[in-house]
Structures are given as C-alpha cells and as structure tokens.
LOVEXVEX-582182 format. One record per residue (C-alpha): residue in three letters; x, y, z. Coordinates in steps of 0.001 Angstrom, whole numbers, plus 524288, in hexadecimal, padded with zeros to 5 digits. Example, Ala and Ser with C-alpha at 12.3 -4.5 7.8 and 13.67 -1.06 7.14 Angstrom:
REM residues 2
ALA8300C7EE6C81E78SER835667FBDC81BE4
//
This chain:
REM residues 185
METBA86E9C4D042ED1ALAB99E69C10D42A09LEUB90899C91042217ARGB83209C62341FA2ILEB78E39C6A141369ILEB72519D4B24143FGLYB66B99D10A40CE0GLYB5CEF9C957405DEASPB5CAB9BA38407CCLEUB679C9B72940E8ALYSB666E9C3BE41786GLYB6E1B9C2134249CARGB76E99B74F42024ARGB84929B6DA42481ILEB8FBA9B53D41A9BVALB9E069B2CA41E1FTHRBA9139BAB141A68VALBB6E59B713413ABARGBC0989B71D41EE3GLYBCC8E9C00141F41SERBCE109CE364172DMETBCBAE9C81A40745THRBBD679CC944063BARGBB54E9D6C2409B3PROBA7CA9D3A840C5ETHRB9DCF9DD93408ECALAB98159E1B84164EASPB892D9E0B141916ARGB85D09EDCC4188BLEUB8D239F13640BDDARGB87DE9E5E3405DFGLUB79A29E8D440963ALAB7B459F72A403E2ILEB7FE89F2EB3F626PHEB747B9E9193F65FASNB6B2C9F21E3F9B7ILEB706A9F88C3ECC1LEUB6EAA9ECDE3E7D2TYRB60CC9E99D3EB2DTHRB59129E7BD3DEDAARGB64839E1403D754VALB66A29D4AC3DF53GLNB599B9CD553DD5DGLYB5D0B9C3433D25ASERB69CE9C8113D0DCVALB76E09BE9E3CDD8VALB81949C3603D6C3LEUB90639C3AA3D2B6ASPB98989C6563E0EFVALBA4ED9C87C3DE08PHEBB1269C8733E789ALABA5F59C38C3EE02GLYBAC579BFE83FBB3THRBA4059BB2340333GLYB98439BAB63F972ALAB90A59C5C74016FMETB8C1F9CD003F5F2GLYB86E19C31B3EE31ILEB81589BB9B3F886GLUB7A6C9C74B3FDEEALAB74C39C8A23EE76LEUB6F939BDC83F0C0SERB68D19BE403FD5DARGB62D89C8FD3F5E0GLYB5DEE9C27F3E9F2ALAB69DB9C0123E094GLUB68399B4273D945TYRB75779AFAA3D85EALAB84889B4493DC76VALB90179B0A33D700PHEB9BCC9B39F3DFE1VALBAA249B5FD3DC41ASPBB6299B7A53E60BASNBC30A9B14A3E2FEASNBC53D9B0173F331LYSBC5C09A12A3F6E2ASNBC07C9A64540509ALABB6739AF633FE83SERBB1449A36F3F531SERBAFDB99C38402A4VALBA9C19A68C408C0ILEBA06D9A90F40009LYSB9AAF99A983FF76LYSB97F79993D40C61ASNB91E59A73140C7AILEB8A1F99FC34001BTHRB8770994CC407BFSERB824D9997E413BACYSB77D39A33F40C26GLUB7467996C440502ILEB75EB99CC13F75CGLUB7E9B992033F08BASPB7551990BB3E57FLYSB75EC9A09E3E15DTHRB847D9A18A3E27ATHRB914999EBB3DB97ILEB9F519A3253E1C2ILEBAAA39A29F3D973LYSBB6B89A4313DDCAARGBBF279AD363D1CDASPBC4CC9BA4D3D1DBALABBB459C33D3CE6ALEUBC65D9CB633C697LYSBC72D9C1563BBF0ARGBB9A89BF173B28FLEUBAEEF9B8F03B6CCASPBA8669B5913AAA6TRPBA9039A6143AE09ILEB9DB39AA993B85BLYSB91699AA7B3AE42SERB918199CB13AF02ILEB8DAF99E5C3BCCCLYSB84EC9AA853BBA2PROB85C29B15E3AC61TRPB82EA9BF213B2B2PHEB81419C8233BDF3ASNB7A069D2DC3C3B9ILEB82B79D65C3CF48VALB8FBD9D5273D2BCPHEB95B59D8713DFB6METBA4119DB2D3DEA2ASPBACF59DF8A3EB9APROBBABC9DB053E87APROBC6709DFF23F16DTYRBC7519ECC63F244ASNBD1369F5A43EBADARGBD5119E9313E27FASNBD1279F0483D6C4PHEBC8629E3613D356ILEBBB269EA073D06BLYSBBF809EFD83C354PROBC5C49E1F53BF61SERBB8989DB633C5BBLEUBAF349E41B3BD02GLUBB6D59E0533B1E4SERBB5EE9D0713B4B7LEUBA6D89D33C3B5D4VALBA5269D8C23A7EBLYSBACAD9CFC83A10FSERBA8489C5B33A732GLNB99969CB1A3A21FLEUB93629C4E73AFC3LEUB8AA09D1433B1F9LYSB7CCA9D3603AE91GLNB7AC99E1FE3A6D0LYSB78A79EAE13B19CALAB7DD19E1683BC2BTYRB81D69EA8F3C93CILEB91459E64D3CED3ILEB92269EBA23DBBEILEB9F8E9EDB23E003GLUBA6779EEB43ECD9HISBB1659F7623EF60SERBBB699FF743F635TYRBB76DA0C5F3F529SERBC57EA10183EF35GLUBC260A08263E334ILEBB9DCA0FFA3DACBILEBB381A09703CEF3SERBB151A0F9B3C3C9GLUBA9E8A0C3B3B941GLUBB5E1A05B93B061THRBADE89FDE23A6B1GLUBA201A00A83A062ALAB9CB39F49A3A43CPHEB97D19F98A3B1D8THRB91FAA05FA3B7BCTHRB91EDA0AED3C5CFILEB8355A0ACD3CB44ASPB8804A0F3B3D935GLNB9142A10023E3C3ARGB92F9A11083F237LYSB9D95A11073FB2ATYRB9BA5A07DB40903GLYBA4D0A0BD6412D1LYSBB3A4A085240ABFSERBAB0FA01AF4002AMETBA764A057D3F39DVALB9A879FE933EDE5THRB98559FF943DF4EPHEB8E289FCDA3D5F1LEUB8F299F9BA3C779GLNB86699F5AB3BF4ATYRB8A209EE653B228LEUB860D9F4A03A550
//
C-alpha cells in the first residue's frame, strides 16, 4: 500500500508503508482533514511524530512548512520505512529518527530539538497507551507553551483531561477513528 503527501512542497509524493498489520497508517483523507484544522500552526513549527509508523504525519508537516521533525517509533521495520520515506522526499537535513519506546521518558530528545509546537500521536488502538504517553511528554518537558497534541485513536477510547497540563481544543470522529486536539497549558 502506498500513501501520498496531500499538500505543500512535497504534494503528490508517494510514501511507502510498513508491511503487515503492525502499523495502521493515517489515511490520506484523514491527514488532509487534520492539516486543514492545523493550517496556520504548521509553518515554522518543530514537530514530534510519536508512534510514527510510516512518518506520514511528520513528513506532511515538513511539506507544509514545518522547520524540523523528530520521528519516534520502537518498531525496527517502521524506523526503516520512515528512513526510506525521508530519503525519497529528500528531507534528511530536517529530520531525526529515533527507535525508542514512546511510553518511557523522552527528555533526552532535548539534545536534538529542545521544544515542540506540534506532537502527532497515533498509538495502537485500545492498548491504553495514550495516558502514559501524555504523562511522558509532560515529565520530559519537551513541549512549548500552547503546543498542540493531535491524537488519533479508536472511537471507543475516551480521552479525558486526566492531567491539568492539557485542555481539549477539538475532537472529531472519522469513521471508526477519533482525532482529539489537545493544547498544552
């Protein structure tokens, strides 16, 4: 299965996906909807793509004017696919790929890029990864004030404001998926 970049400088470029069912790439139409909502926030931003899979969200952000993107995924095949996609899009100088568990503290990322404006999070559905991932982001002090965290999750997973660090800005249903937009306070 191949995806394509929806907008920006890399519009129309094809990116490959990870074989098998270990990852669930964000569909073109859903990415387009998310970036239509984020339209004014992407230019000049520093992006963290957690549970990155193919890297499509971070690559899409770079295509639309983000300054830099860090991709985190602990799956070896996913990391390899992200590298291929970054290379084929010729954006190596604007990216870092990290093979690591996003549920653990990520504060060492500060040595690469100190603060992020936008975080994309697409954990495996219904595995209770959202809350510990958000807690890791807060403990690691990686977020700029008013940073947006965009979480793609199953409709059956409820994201409550379990921490005072975030407020829900928007939440939308797309088929069996939900996209929740949080803002870091």
